N, C-alpha and C positions, 0 to 999 in steps of 0.2 A: 462318310457313306450315308446316303438317304434311302428311305424305304417307304413306299406308298401303302403297302398292304401286308398283312400277315395272314397265313392260313392255318389249318389244323396242325400240320406238321411243324410249322414254325412255333406254334404255341407249345407243343410237346417239348421241342428242343429248348425253348426258353425255360420251362419249368424244370427240366432235367438239369440244365446248366446252373440255374439258381439254387437247386437242391445241393449240387456239388459244392458250390461256393459257400453255402451255409455249413455244410459238413466240414469243410476245411477250416472253418472259423468258429465251430460250435463251442469249443472249450472257452474261447474268449467271451462269447456271449453268455455262457453259463456263469462265468466269473463276475458278470455284472449284477448278480443277485444282490438286492438291497441288503439283505441280512447276510452277515459273514458266516453262514452255517454251511455244513458239508453237503448241501443238497441243491445247489444252483443247477437248474435243469431247463431253463428257457430255450437255450440253443438246441439242446438235445430233443426237447419236445417238438420244436418247430421242424427240425430236420426229419424226425420220424413221421411227422404229419405230412411233410412234403414227399417223403419216400413213398408213402402210400398213394399220394396223388400221382406221382410219376408212373407207378406201376399200372394204374388204371388208364392213364393217358397213353402209355405205350401200347396197350391193347387196342387202342382206337386210332393208331397212326394210319393215315390215308383217308380218314373220314373228314367231313367238313368241320369248320371251326366250332360251330354250335355243338355238335356231338362230342367233340374232343373236350371242350370246356366243361360240358356236363359230366363227362367221365372223370375229369380231373377234380371237379367239385365233389363228386361222390367219393372218390378215393381219399380226398383230404378230410372229408367228414368222418369216414369210417376209421381213418388213422389218427384223428385228432387227439392230441394228448396235452393236458394242461390248459390253462386259460389262454396262453398265447397260441397254442395249436388250434383251439376251438375258434378263436377270433380269426386266425388265418383261414380256416376252412369257411368261415362266413364271408370273407372277402372273395374267395373263389366261388362261393354260392351266388353272390350278387353278380359277379362277372359273368357266370354261366347264364344267369337269367337275362342279362343285357345282350348276350351274344347268341341267344337261342335262335336256331334256324339259319344262322349266317354261314355262308361259304367262306368268307374272309372278312377282315376288319381293317378299316383305314385308321389313321391316327385319331380322328374324332371318335370313331367307334370304340377304340381301345381306351381312350380317356374316359368316355362315358361309362364303360364297363368298370373301370377302376373306381369311378365316383359311386356307381351302384354298389360295388363291393364294399366301399367305405360306409355307405349308408346302411347296408345290410348288417355289417359288423356292429355298428352303433346300436341298431335295433335289437341285436342279440344280447347285449349287455344290459342287465337290469339297471345299474347305476353307472353310466359311463363316466370315466375319470379322465380329465385332460392331462397331458404330459405322459401319455402312454402310447402304445402301438396305434391306438385309435386316432390320436392326433396326428401321428406321423403319416398314416395312410390317407387321412383326409387332406392334408396339405400337399402330399405327393400327387394325389388325384387332381386337386385344384390347379396346381402348376402345370401338370401334364395337359389338362384340358385347355388352359389358356394358350399354351404353346401350339397345341394341335390346331386350334382355330386359326392361328396365324400362319403356320407353315405347311400344314397337312403332311407332316413327315413323322412317321412312327418313331424313328430313332431320335430325332430332335425332341419329340414330345416326352419320351421316356427319360432322356438325359435331363431335361428341365425338371421333370417330376422328381428324379433322384436327387438332384441338386437341392431342390426345395425341401425334400424329405430330410436330407442330412443337416440342413440349416435348422429345421424344426427339432431334430433329434438333439442338437447341441443346446437347445433352449429348454429341453424337458426338465433339467434340474431346477430351473427358475419357476416351472409350473407346479412341480411336486417337491415340497420341502424335504421329504424323506430321501429323495434322490440327491438333493444338494448336500444334505448332511452326510450321506454315505459316500459322496464323491463319485457318483456314477451316472451315466445316462440310462434311459429306459432300455432294458434288455430286449423286450419284444420289438420295440422300434428299430433297434440295431439289427436284430435278426431279419426283420422285414426288408430293410435297405440292403443288407448283404444278399438276400435272395433276389431283389430287383436288379442289383448290379450284375449278379451272375446271369440273370435272365437276359439282360441287354447284351452281355458278352456272348451268350449262346446264340442270340439272334444274329449277331454279326459273324458267326462262324459258318463256314461252308461244310465242314466235316460233320458226320453224324455222331452224336453222343450216345454211347452204349449204356444200357442199364447196368452192365457189369461194373461200371465205374463206382457203383454205390456200395456202401457197407451197411448192412442191416444189423443194428445193435439191439434190436428188441429181444425180449425174453419171453419164455412160456409163461402165460399169465395165471393159469389156474393152480391154486395151492392145494386143492383137494385131488391129489393124484393117487394112483394105485401104489401100494407099498411094495417094495422089492421083496420077492419071495425068499430071498437068501438072508434077509435081515434076521439076526439073532441078537439077543440082549444078554448081558453078563449077569444081571440080577433080575430075577423073574417076578417077584411079588412087590407090588406097591402097598406099603403098610402105613396106615395113619391111626393115631390114637391120641386121646386127650388124657393127660396125667394131672390129677388133683392131689395136692399135698401141702406141706409146709416147708418154708425156707428152701424151695427148690433152687438148685444151682444149674443154670443152663449149660455152662461150660462142662460141668461134671457129667451131665447127661450126654452131651455131644461126645466127650472122650470115651464113654462106655459104649455108645452105639456106633461110633465111626468104623470099627473093625467089621461090623455086620453088613455093610452095604455101601451104597453111594446115593447121590441126589438127596442128601439129608438136609432137613429143615427142622430146627428146634427153636420155637418162638414162644413167648409168653412172659410170665412174671414169677414171683416167688411162690404163688399159690396155684397157678394153672399154666400148664405147658402143652402146646400142640407139637406132636412129633410126626414127621413125614420122612420115610426112608424107603429106598428100593433095596430089597434083601432077598437072599435065597432061603432065609430061615426066619420067617415072620414070628414063629413061636418064641424063638430066642429073644427077638425084639420085645415082645410083650412081657416075657418073664423078666427081662432086664428092667423094664419100666415099672414093674410091680414093686421094686425095692424103694421107689420114690413116693408111691401113693396109690390111690385107686384109679382104675382105668374106665374110660367110657368112650362112646362114639368110635368104636373099633371098626376099621375098614381094611380089608385085604383083597386086592385085585391081582389076578394072574395076568400080567402084561403080555407074556409070551403067547398065552392062549388067545388073548384079545387080538394080537397081531395076526396069528395064523387064521383066526376066524375072519378077520378083515380080508386077508388074502384069499381065502377059500370062497368067500361070499361076494367078492367085489363084482365079478361079472354077473353073478346072479342078481345082485342088488340093482345093478345098472338096468338089467332087463325088467326087473320088477318095477323100477321107477317109471319106465315107459308104459308098462302094462296096467299099473294100478291107477285108480282115479286120481286126478291131480288135487293137490291141496288147494285151499282157497287163496291163501297168500303165501308166497315164498320170499326169502330174503337173500339178497346178494350184497356182500360187503367187500370193501377193499382193506387189505392189511398185509403186513409183512413181519416175519419173525415166527418161528414155530410155536412159541408159547402163545402169542397173540392169536394165531390161527386157531389153536385149540380152544382158547377162551371164547372166540366168536362162534365157533361151531357148537360149543357147549351151551351157549345162550340162545340157540335157535337159528343161526345163520345156515342156510342151505349150501351156499357156495362162496368161498373166499377167492377173490381175484387178487393175486399177489401184486402188491405195489404200494405206493404212498410216496414218501419222501425219496427223491432221486430216481424214482421208477413209476411215473404216472401211467396208469393203464390207458389204452385208447378207447374210443367209442366202440370199436369192433370187439375189443376184449370184454367190455361190459355187456354188450349186446349178446355175444356168444354165451356168456355166463347166464344171462336171463333165459336164453333158449335151453340151457342145460337143466334148469330147475323145472320140475314137474309141478307147475302151479298155474292157477287161473290168472293170477296177477302177481306183480313183483314189487317189492320195496327195495330200493338201492340205498346203501349207506356208504357215501364216498369216503368219509373219514379223513378228508384232507381238503383244504380250501382250494387247492389247485386241481381237484378232480370233480368238483361240484358241477361246473359247466359241462364237462364231458358227460357226466351222468345224465344231465338234462337233455342232451342230444338223443340218448337212448329212448327217452320218453316219447320223442317224436318218431322214432324209427320202429319200435317194437309193436307188433300187431295186438298184443295183450296190454291191459292197463298197467302202467308203471308209475309209481310215485317215488320221488327222491326226497329222503329226509336229509337235510343239508348239514350233516355232521362234519365238523372240521377236524375232528380228532377221534381216534379209537376210543378214548376215554368217554367222549360223548356217546359213542355208539353203544358202549357197555351199559350205560344208564338208559338209553333209548330202548334197548331190547327188553328191558324190564316191563315196558309198557306195550310190548308187541303182543297182539291178539291175533293168532293165526286164523281165527274163524270170524273176525269182525269185518266191517266194511272198510275197504282199503283206504279210502280218503280219510275216514275218521281215525283209523289206526295210525296213518302217517301224521295226521294232525296231533294226535296224542303223543307220539314219539318225538315230534318236533318240539312240543311244549316241554317234554322232559329234558331235552338237551339244552334248552335255554336256562335250566336251573343249575347246570353244571359249570363249575369253574375248572378249567383245564390248563395244564402247563407242560412244558417239555424242557429237558436239560440236555444240552449238547456242548460242542466246543467250537471256538472260532477258527476259521480257516485262513483269516487274514486280519490285519489291523483295520479298525473301522471306528467311526464315530456315529452313534445312533441313539436317539432318545436321551441325549445328554451324557451318554456313557462313552468313555474312551476305552475301546476294546483292543486288546493285543492278541495276535495270533497265538492260539493254544489256550487262551482263557476259557474257563467254563462259563457258559451263558445260560440264563433262564428265560424262557419265552412264555409269557403269561397271556393266554387268549390271543395268540398270534402277534404279540408285541414283545420285543426284547426289553426286559425290565431290570435284569440283574446280571452282573458280570463279576467274576472273582477268579482267583487262581486255584481255589479249593472247591471241590464238588459239594462237600457237606455245607459249606457256607452258602452256596447258591441254593441248595435245597431249603435251608433254614429261612433264607430271605424270601423265597417264593412262597413258602407256607405261611409266613407272617402276613403276606399280602392277600393270601387266599382264605385264611381261616378267620371267621368272626364268631360271635356268640351263638349263632344259629347252626354252626357247622357240627355235623355228627359223624361223618364218615370220610376218612382219607384213604384213597386208593392209589397205590404206586405199582407200576409195572416196570421192572428193570430189564435193561437191554443185554445184548450178548457180550458187551465189553465189561460188564459188572459181574464179579464173582459172587458165589452164593454167600460166602462168609461176610463179604463187604455189604451185601444187601441186608443180611440179618443184623449187622451192626447199625445200619441206618434205621432199620425198623425199630430197634430197641431205643435208639436215640430219639426218634420222633415220638414214640410212645411215652417217653419220660417227659417230653416237653408238652405233649397234648394228651394227658391221661384221661380226659373226659371224651375223647374221640375214639371211635373204633378204627383200627388200622388194618387195612387189607393189602397184603403184599402178594405180587404174582411175578413169575418169570415170563417175560415176553419174547426175549431173544431178538428184538428189533435192532437193526444196525444204526450206527451214528448217534442215536439218542439214548443216553445212559438211563434216563428215567422219563416215564410218562406219568403224569399226576392228575388226579381229579379230587375235588372237594365238594361234598354235598351236605 
C-alpha cells in the first residue's frame, strides 16, 4: 500500500495506534532499565505521555493537520513524565512547528517534521548522549527523509525510517558501555520504535480507533489531601522525653514502656536516651522514665486534637489561602511515603506531589501544584533525576517565576531546605539551595529484580544493592553489609552528620538496631534516623 498524503485525522489515528502498541509492550520496555532495581518505568512514562497527547488530539479531530499536531504537542507536553516522556514531547513539539498551518503533509513534509522533532529534542537536552532515544529518532528521521525524497510515499518513508531506527537501536549497547554491561538496548529508543510501528499500523487501518481502547494508569498526584473525618487513633498523645542517667539499658526501658502504647522509639547510649511513644497515659510514661534518671525536653502533643483541628479547619484554611496575601516564595516538592511527606512539609514545603521512583509526576501534575500554592514565585524540588526535565518544562509554562533546584534525592532536598529563605530573591535562594545539595553525599538501598552485571558487580535477583549518587556500587545478600559498605564510601574525616530514612518494608525494631550499630562504628558522627515509609527503598542515606 502506498500513500501520498496524511491529514489531521490520519495523524490522530497514528498517534492513537502507536500509543496502544506501546501500552501492550510497556512492561517489556520498563524491564530494559539499566539498573536492576524495582522502578523501571520508561515504557510507562512514555505511554502516559502519549495518552495525554492522544486525548488532546482526539478533541481536534476534523481539524487540519497543523492544528491537530499542535494539540498533540501540547497534550504530550502536559502529560510528559520522566526524561523519556519529556524528550518524546519535544519530538512532537518540533513536528508541530514544522507542520504549522498545513492542511496535509506528503512524505517529504512528514520526514522534515521528524527531522525538526529530532533537532528540537536534542536542543532540549543540556548534554545529549549518543546511544539513547535521541540517536534513534535522528537516524529514523534521516532514513525517512532519504526515502521520501526518492519515492514520495508516506508508507515507504515510514517503513524505511523504522528499519533504520531498529538497526540503530541494536547498536546502542556499543555506543553506551553501561547498556552493553547490563545486556540491554536503550529503553527510550525501544519505546519510540514501538510507537512508530504502531503509528504505521494505524495509518494502514481503515477502521476508527476509539479512545476507550486506552487504559489510564495514572494516579492522583497531590499528597496533601483532606484527612478523612472518620479517622480515629488508638493512642492519643505523642510523648517525647530525654532521659539522662548512668548505665542505661535500652532494652529494659523498651520492656517497661511497651505496654503503655505504640510507635515506640528508644535510642541513645548508656548515659542519654531519647524516648518517643504514642500513649493514652503520658504521665505514666514520664513516671516510668524517672526511675532511670532525670528528664528534659519533654513534649506531649494531642494527636487526636490535631487531626480534628485539621479536619475542622481544612476548608477554612483553603479559603484563607486564596484570600490572604501570597507569600514571596513557595515550595513544591516531589516525594512518596507518609513519613517523607511529613518531613518535607515540616521543613517548609507548601505542597508535595506524590511520586518519585516508579511514579514520575507529569508536567501537568507539577504545574497544577504550583498553581495551588499561594505564592508570588515557586521553587520546585524534583528529588529524582528522572523528574528534573519535567520540572524544567513547568518553568516555561507557569506565568509566575519558577526556579528548579535540581535535587536528585529527597536527602538532597532535606539539606537544601535548610538554606531556603521564604523572603529572599528567588534566584539567589535557588542558587543557595543548589549549592547546599552539592555538598551532600546521598545513597539508596534497594533490591535487585533480575540478574545483572554493572560496574563490575555480578548481581543476582534478590540481592540487596546500594546506589551511591546514582551509581550501583555495592551488592550483597545482607542489608546490613550493604549499609556498612555504603557508609565506608561516604564517610570521611570531615563527615559530621549521618541521616537515614527507613522505608515501609523496615520494621521499627530493625531500624533501631541499625541505628545502634552505625553509632558504634561512627561514634564521632551525629546519627539522625527517621521513618520515611517510602516503597521499594529500604533506606535513603545522606552524609554531610
